[in-house]
C-alpha positions as CSV (number, residue, x, y, z in Angstrom):
1,X,-0.1,0.0,0.2
2,X,1.3,3.6,-0.8
3,X,0.1,6.5,1.0
4,X,-1.1,10.0,-0.1
5,X,0.5,12.8,1.5
6,X,-1.0,16.1,1.8
7,X,2.0,17.9,3.8
8,X,5.7,17.9,2.8
9,X,6.9,16.7,6.1
10,X,4.8,14.0,6.3
11,X,7.4,12.3,4.2
12,X,9.7,12.2,7.5
13,X,7.1,9.8,8.8
14,X,6.3,7.8,5.7
15,X,9.3,8.0,3.5
16,X,7.6,5.8,0.7
17,X,4.3,8.1,0.5
18,X,3.6,10.3,-2.4
19,X,3.2,14.0,-1.9
20,X,-0.1,15.3,-3.4
21,X,-0.1,18.8,-1.6
22,X,-3.0,20.6,-0.5
23,X,-2.5,23.7,-2.7
24,X,-5.7,25.9,-3.6
25,X,-7.2,26.2,-7.3
26,X,-6.6,29.5,-8.9
27,X,-9.2,32.1,-7.9
28,X,-9.8,34.2,-10.9
29,X,-11.6,36.6,-8.8
30,X,-8.7,36.9,-6.8
31,X,-6.3,37.1,-9.6
32,X,-7.9,40.0,-11.2
33,X,-8.3,42.1,-8.0
34,X,-5.8,44.7,-7.9
35,X,-4.6,46.4,-4.6
36,X,-4.4,50.1,-4.6
37,X,-1.1,52.2,-4.9
38,X,-1.9,54.0,-1.7
39,X,-1.7,52.9,1.9
40,X,-3.9,50.0,2.6
41,X,-6.4,50.1,5.3
42,X,-5.0,49.6,8.7
43,X,-6.9,46.3,8.9
44,X,-5.5,42.5,9.3
45,X,-7.4,39.4,8.0
46,X,-7.4,36.3,9.6
47,X,-9.6,33.4,7.6
48,X,-10.7,30.1,8.8
49,X,-11.4,28.5,12.1
50,X,-10.3,30.4,15.1
51,X,-8.8,28.3,17.9
52,X,-6.2,28.6,20.8
53,X,-3.5,26.7,18.7
54,X,-4.1,28.8,15.7
55,X,-3.1,32.1,17.7
56,X,-6.5,33.3,18.8
57,X,-5.1,35.1,21.8
58,X,-2.1,36.2,20.1
59,X,-4.2,38.0,17.7
60,X,-6.2,39.4,20.1
61,X,-3.2,41.3,21.5
62,X,-2.4,43.0,18.2
63,X,-4.8,46.1,18.5
64,X,-2.8,46.6,22.0
65,X,0.5,46.4,20.4
66,X,-0.4,48.7,17.6
67,X,-3.6,50.9,18.5
68,X,-4.5,51.8,15.1
69,X,-4.9,48.7,13.3
70,X,-7.8,46.2,13.7
71,X,-7.9,42.4,13.2
72,X,-10.9,40.8,11.3
73,X,-11.6,37.1,11.9
74,X,-13.8,35.4,9.3
75,X,-14.5,31.7,10.6
76,X,-15.9,29.8,13.2
77,X,-15.0,30.8,16.7
78,X,-16.3,29.5,19.6
79,X,-18.3,31.8,21.8
80,X,-16.3,31.3,25.2
81,X,-13.0,31.8,23.1
82,X,-14.6,34.8,21.5
83,X,-15.1,36.2,25.1
84,X,-11.7,35.5,25.9
85,X,-10.4,37.1,22.9
86,X,-12.3,40.5,23.9
87,X,-10.8,40.2,27.5
88,X,-7.3,40.2,26.4
89,X,-8.1,43.0,23.9
90,X,-9.1,45.0,26.8
91,X,-10.0,48.6,25.9
92,X,-9.3,47.8,22.3
93,X,-11.8,45.3,21.9
94,X,-13.8,47.0,19.4
95,X,-10.7,46.6,17.1
96,X,-11.6,43.0,17.0
97,X,-14.2,42.0,14.5
98,X,-15.3,38.5,15.0
99,X,-17.7,37.1,12.5
100,X,-18.3,33.6,12.9
101,X,-18.9,33.6,16.7
102,X,-20.5,29.7,17.2
103,X,-21.4,29.5,13.5
104,X,-19.8,28.1,10.5
105,X,-18.9,30.5,7.6
106,X,-19.4,29.5,4.1
107,X,-16.2,29.3,1.5
108,X,-17.9,31.8,-0.8
109,X,-18.6,34.2,1.9
110,X,-14.9,33.8,3.1
111,X,-13.7,34.7,-0.6
112,X,-15.9,37.4,-0.8
113,X,-14.3,39.1,2.5
114,X,-11.0,39.0,0.8
115,X,-12.3,41.1,-2.0
116,X,-14.1,43.4,0.2
117,X,-11.5,45.5,1.8
118,X,-8.0,46.7,1.0
119,X,-6.6,44.4,3.7
120,X,-3.1,45.2,5.0
121,X,-1.9,42.0,5.5
122,X,-3.2,38.5,6.1
123,X,-2.1,37.2,9.6
124,X,-1.0,33.9,11.1
125,X,0.4,34.8,14.5
126,X,0.6,30.9,15.9
127,X,2.1,29.6,19.0
128,X,4.6,26.8,18.4
129,X,3.1,23.5,18.1
130,X,5.1,20.5,16.6
131,X,2.5,20.3,13.6
132,X,2.4,23.8,12.6
133,X,6.0,24.4,13.1
134,X,6.8,21.8,10.5
135,X,3.9,22.3,7.9
136,X,3.5,24.9,5.0
137,X,0.2,26.7,6.3
138,X,-2.5,26.2,3.9
139,X,-3.8,29.7,5.0
140,X,-0.4,31.2,3.3
141,X,-1.6,29.9,-0.2
142,X,-5.3,31.6,0.1
143,X,-3.5,34.8,1.2
144,X,-1.0,34.7,-1.7
145,X,-3.9,34.0,-4.2
146,X,-6.0,37.1,-2.9
147,X,-2.4,39.1,-3.0
148,X,-2.2,39.8,0.6
149,X,1.2,40.1,2.4
150,X,1.7,37.8,5.2
151,X,2.4,38.5,8.5
152,X,3.3,35.3,10.2
153,X,5.3,33.6,13.1
154,X,8.7,33.1,12.4
155,X,9.0,29.3,12.7
156,X,11.9,28.2,10.4
157,X,9.9,26.3,7.7
158,X,7.3,29.5,7.7
159,X,10.3,32.1,7.6
160,X,12.0,30.3,4.7
161,X,8.8,30.4,2.9
162,X,7.8,34.0,3.0
163,X,11.5,34.6,2.3
164,X,11.4,32.3,-0.8
165,X,8.6,33.9,-2.2
166,X,9.3,37.5,-0.9
167,X,5.6,37.6,0.1
168,X,5.5,38.5,3.6
169,X,7.2,39.1,6.9
170,X,7.8,36.5,9.8
171,X,8.3,37.5,13.5
172,X,8.4,36.2,16.9
173,X,4.7,35.8,17.9
174,X,5.7,36.8,21.4
175,X,7.7,39.8,20.5
176,X,5.6,42.9,20.7
177,X,8.4,45.1,19.3
178,X,8.8,42.8,16.1
179,X,5.1,42.5,15.7
180,X,4.7,46.3,15.9
181,X,7.8,47.1,13.7
182,X,6.3,44.8,11.1
183,X,2.7,46.1,10.8
184,X,4.6,49.6,10.8
185,X,6.8,48.6,7.8
186,X,3.8,47.5,5.8
187,X,1.9,50.6,6.6
188,X,4.8,53.0,5.6
189,X,5.6,51.0,2.7
190,X,2.5,50.6,0.7
191,X,4.5,49.8,-2.5
192,X,6.4,47.3,-0.9
193,X,3.5,45.6,0.7
194,X,1.7,45.6,-2.8
195,X,4.6,43.8,-4.0
196,X,4.9,41.3,-1.7
197,X,1.2,40.5,-2.4
198,X,2.0,40.3,-6.2
199,X,4.7,37.9,-5.6
200,X,2.6,35.7,-3.8
201,X,0.2,35.7,-6.5
202,X,2.6,35.0,-9.1
203,X,3.7,32.0,-6.8
204,X,0.4,30.6,-6.9
205,X,-0.3,31.2,-10.5
206,X,3.2,29.3,-11.7
207,X,3.7,26.9,-8.9
208,X,1.6,26.8,-5.8
209,X,-1.8,25.8,-7.3
210,X,-4.1,22.8,-7.5
211,X,-3.4,22.3,-11.4
212,X,0.4,21.1,-10.7
213,X,-0.9,18.6,-8.2
214,X,-3.7,17.4,-10.3
215,X,-1.0,16.0,-12.8
216,X,0.9,14.2,-10.2
217,X,-2.3,12.7,-8.8
218,X,-3.4,11.5,-12.0
219,X,-0.2,10.2,-12.9
220,X,0.0,8.2,-9.5
221,X,-3.3,6.8,-10.1
222,X,-2.3,5.3,-13.7
223,X,0.9,3.9,-11.5
224,X,-1.5,2.4,-9.3
225,X,-3.6,0.8,-11.9
226,X,-0.9,-0.7,-13.6
227,X,0.3,-2.6,-10.7
228,X,-3.1,-3.7,-9.3
């Protein structure tokens, strides 16, 4: 039996497995959407399920670190966790916008949010866990597809990823000074921020898309049928 692996690092555990990576389909609406040349809105976007291991409480601190920035969460968030996030944000809790409290948000609605504003960046300030420190985050590909710079934790795999594609900034998720500096850089350098977003789009179009994996999957199926 041969395993199909959706993550590169799974090869460490299953060296004989075949990597068919979880890259996104190219979203034409995202590709055709253009960021403005001027400064973006002072709003950061997080999409997907909200949880402790995905940095909910770290993201909730951002408005305290940089007081003119809001963080929008578009994805299911347990009500109790949302209340804890508001407590963490304290007097800046109005700068947390949590859209999916105790409810699932459809993929189409999340995609619409990407296009609804000129976001400063997509965020992924996760605490270190063995799984997330080793994987290329699927969320990265979605942010890149939408032309957003990435602001993420500086795990070695993540840092290498954003530097390889020049598509974002990696910071220590517990270092408030680094987070503030990264946000200020994106605010003060809109052209560079836009270039990061465009670099991400280009990488998705040319390399990090499902089309490249679809061919590998079909080839693998063909090989399996030959040996069945």
